[in-house]
N, C-alpha and C positions, 0 to 999 in steps of 0.2 A: 238679628240672628242670621247667620250664614245660610245660604240656600244649598243644602247638601242633597246628594242623590237625585239631582234634577238636571244634570248636564245633558243627558241623552235626550230628554224632552225639549230642552232649549235648542239643542242642535237640530232636532227634527222640525221644530217650528221655524227655525232659521232657514232650513232648506225650502220649506213651503212658502216663506215670504219671497225668497229668490224666484221661485216659480211664478208667484203672483205678479212680481215686477215684470216678468216676461209676457204677461197677458193671460196667464192661466191661473185664475184665482182659486183659492182653496178654503174649505171649511174645516177647521180643526176643533174637535170636540174634546174638552178637557174634563174628565170625570174623576170622582173620588169622594170619600166621605167628608163630612164637615170638619174643618180644621186641618186637612191634609196638605194644604198649601196651594190650592188652585189659583186663588187670587194673587198670592205671592209670586207664583211662576209667571203669570200673565203680566203683572206689574213690572217684574224684572225685565221681561222681554221687551215690553213697550218702552221702558226707560232706556234700554240699550239702543233703541232705534228712534229716539226722539228727534234726531236731526234728519233722518232720511226717509221717514214715513209719517203720514198723517194718522193720528190716533183719534178714534171716535168711540165714546163710551156710553153704554146703556146698562141699566141694572134693574132686574126684577125685584120687587119687594114682597115680603111675607105678610101682606095685608089679607084680612079675612076675605075681602073682595078686591082684588088688584085693579088698578086703574087700567082701562083698556088701552092697549098700545103705549103704555107709559114709557117703557125703555126705548121703543122705536121713535117716539116723539123726542126723547132726550137726544138720540143720535141726530135726528133731523135738525134740532135746534143748534147743533154745532156746525152746521153747514150753511154758510151765508146764502148760497144759491137757492137753498130750499126755504130757509127761515125768512128770507126777504121776499120770496115769491108769493107768499100767501098760500102755499100748498099745505093743506091741513087734511085731517081725517074726519072732520066733523060730519060731512055728508057722505063721503065715500072714501074708503081707505086705498082704493086702487091707484089714484093719482099719486099718493104719497109713496106707495110701494115702487111705482115705476120711476118716480123722481129719484129715490134713493138708489135704485139699481143703476140708473143712468149716471149718477154721481160717482158710484164706485167703479164704473166701467171706464172712466176718464183715464187715459194712459199717462198723463203728465207726472203724476206722483202716486206711488203705491199708498194704499190705505190699510190701516189695521183697525178693524171694527171689533170691539169687545162687548159681548152680551153676557153679563154675569148672572148667576143663579137662575138659570133657565128653568129649573124645577118649580119655581114660583111664578112662571109666566102665565099671563092671562091667555084666553083662547085666541084672541086676535093677534097677540104677539107670536104665539105658536104658529099661526098661519103665515105671518111674515117670515118666520124662521124657515118654514117649508119653502116659501116663495124664493127667498134668497138662496137657500141650500140647493135648489134645483137649477139655479142660474149662475152661481158664483164663479164657475169655470170660465165664463165669458167676461170676467171683470179683471181689474188689476188690484183686487183686494184680498186681504187675508182676514177671514172672519173667525174669531175665536169665541167659542161659547163654553161657559163653565156650568157644571151642574153636579148635584149630588145624586149619583146613581143609586145609592141605597135608600133614597126617598121616592123612587119611581116604582109604583106598583105595576103589575102587568097591564092594567087598563089606563094608566096615567096618560093624558094626552101627549106629553112630551115623549114618553117612551114610544108611543105609536108613531109620532113624527120621526123620531130617530130611526125607526125601522124602515121608513120609506126613503131615507136618504142614503143612497149607496153610490158606489163608483170611485174612481181613482181621485176625484177631487174632494172626497170626504176622508178625513184622517181622524182616527180615534186614539186618544191618549188616556191612559188610566194611571193616576198617581197613587202609589202604595205608601203606607206609613214608613217611617225611617227604620233602618236596621238597628240592631243593638250597637254595632260599631259606630254609627253616626250619633246615636244618643250619647255614647261614651265620649265621643269627640266634643260634643256640645257641652257636656257636663264636666269636662276634665279640670277646669279651673274654678269650679263652683264649690268644691268640697262636698258635693252631694254623692250619694251612693248611686252610681250610674245603672247598676243592675236593677235596683229597686225602682229607679225612675223609669226605666224601660218597661218594667213589669206593670206599673200602675198607669202609664200613659199609652201603652201599646205602640209606642213610636209615633203617635199622632203629633205632628210638629207644633200645633197650637197648644196642646196640653203640655208638651215638653217646655216650650217657651214660657208659658205662664207659671209652671211649677218652678222653674229656675228663677223666675222673677219674684217669687213669693216663697222664700225658703222657710219662713216660720209658719206656713199654713199647710195643713194636710190637703185641703181642697181650695185652691185659689178662687176668689170671688168671681173672676172672669170666667173660669171654667164652670163653676156652679151655675152662673147666670145663663151661659150658653146651653148647658144640658137641660136646665129647667125650662128655658124658652122653647126648646124643641118638644119637650114633654107636654108643655101647656097646650100645644096644638092637637093633642090626642084626646080621645074621649075619657070620661071619668073612669070607666072600667079599665082602660089601658093604663091610666095613671096609677090606679090602685094596684094593678098587676106589677108595674115597675117598682112601686114602693115595696111590695112583698119581695120581689127578686133582689132588691137592694139590701134586704135584711139577712140574706144568706150568702156568706162569702163563697166565691167560686160560682158554681152553676146550681140552678134550682130544678130539681126533677119535676116532671109533669105531674106526678101523683101528689106532690106537696102542694102545687098550685091548686089542683082540683080539690084536695082535702080542705084547704084553708078558704079558698074563694069560690069553689064550685066550678062548673064548666066555664072556660074563658077562651075558647078558640078564636072568637072574633077579636078579642083584645090581643091575643098572641099574634094574630095575623097583622093587626094594625101596628103593634110595637115593632115588628120586623120590617114592615113596609115603610115605616117612618125612620128607620135606621137607628132606633133606640136600643133594640134588643136583637139577639141572634140565637138561633137554635144550634145546640151542640149535641147532636144525636137526639136523645129523648129529654134533654135538659135545656133550660133557657137561661141566658145570661146577658150581661152588658157587653158592649164591644170593648170597653176599656174599664179597668178597675177604678180609675179616677172618676168615670161617669157614675159608677155604682156608689162610690163614696159621696159624690155630689148630691145624688138623689137622697141617700140615707141622711145626709146632713140637714135636710129640710124637714124631716119628720119631727112632729111634736113629741116630747118625751112620753107623755101618757099614751098617745096613739102607738108609739113604737113598742112600749111595754106590753100593751094589749095584743099587738100583732105577734110579738115574740111568744106570748103565751099560747096563741092559737097555733103557731108553728110547732111549739113544744108538744102540744097535745097530739098533733098529727104525727110527729116523729115518734112519740111514745107508742101510739097505736100501730105504727108500722114497724116497730122494733128496730129503730135506727141506732146508729153508733153512739156509744156513751158520750164521746167527746162532743158530738152535736147536741145531745141533750143538755149537757152542762152549759154549753155556750148559750143556748136560748133560755135555759132556766135562769142563769145569772142576769141576762139582759131583760128578762121578764120580772126580775126581782122576786122570783118565786123561791123563798128560802127552803121550803119543804122539798122541792124538787132538787135544788142544789145539794142539800144534805143527803138526799137519796142517791143521786147519781155521781156526784163528784168523788166520793171515796171509792166507789166501784171503778170509775175511770182511772183514778190514781193507782189503784192496785194493778189494773190491767196494764197501764203504761209502765209501771215498775217491773212487772213480769217480763215485758218485752225489752227492757233495758233503756227505756226512754225516761230517765230519772228526772231530767229538768221538767218535762211535761207532767210527770207524776207529782212533783213538788207543787206545780201550779194548780193541779186539781185539788190537792189536799189544802193548799192555801185558800182556794175558793171556798171550800167547805168550812174552814176556820172562820172566815168572815161572816158566816151565817150561823155560827155555833152557839150563840148566846142562849138559845132555848134548850140546848143539850145538857145532860147531866155532867157533873165534873169529871167523872170517869171517861165519858165519851169524848169530852173536849181534850182530855189528857192523851187519849189514844190518837186522836187526830194530830195533835201537836207532835207526838213522838214520830208518827209516820212522816209528817212534813219535815221535821228535823233530819230524819234519816235520809230522805230523798235529796234534801239540800246538800247533805254531806257527800252523797254519791256524785252529785253534779257540781261540786265546788261552789255552792251558793251560800250566802249568809241568810239567816232567817230574819224576818222583819220584826 
């Protein structure tokens, strides 16, 4: 997939590499949500300079307990002068830090050091990041660090380290999702509805790419796996909260959450800190519709029906909109509630001139009408036929 809307960032990194070659090393921080293209940006830049700069890679892993200095050891292993010298961090990390700094300060050839997924770094690697960040301007290296800024809480060690690194040698780049125009450009030969694709992906390049590669799937497996992997690192309370939010299209009001699950402030805070959820005023929602669908697709049918029933009860007690009541009543397979609210919603929609929606409500009631008298069924059928005629639909 083409790298769209990233030329400014590539040009900025290019300028910083030129300065590093002149002996004024730079630390470039590349931030953004998961899937926004941080790795793609860095890989493209490194590939473009494969002949004129030495590339050194290290990656932090999402282990429950990360390997101490794992990514730093990876970088060191790519440098023969260090790998063959026996310099290790087994007894003290200071000699390794100094050896790496000396290697990056060599003027013969510029180095590009890539440290990926800094948000997963162990404490010792964060210390190395601080060490290099305070001295990088005295080297011939361009140090690129990528991280998910939406996963850094206020007390996260990486956020604290970032706050300590200031000066002209530190450059911060933030990657935003793609615009609607770029999503349309990527989708123009796919036959997909670009507006809908932008709506469900939020312009996230990873989601866009996977959705285009899986035209027959509402939620591509790769997207579902990525979303669930992130959610799996949350507490059980936060996972339950995310499941509830996934069941309500759009945003979930705070009072709904409290009515169904009880107080959940800690779970809300964690969901936001982990980059799973966002606050929209007094409501909570997913960053992308595709993420909501991914979580919803993992719910067991019986569990989903039970949760929809609990949501329905909360909405009824709150006097919510009839359309919401019908939606959750149908998904809870609550025939009595559908028969109570769907005709009322149909009549209200018809009064407002929304005949297609009115027909849908009367159709929903008809699907549960077996228990009604013949006269009541006939009335529903007549209402349905009338609304279908107003909206140029055929009756099933």
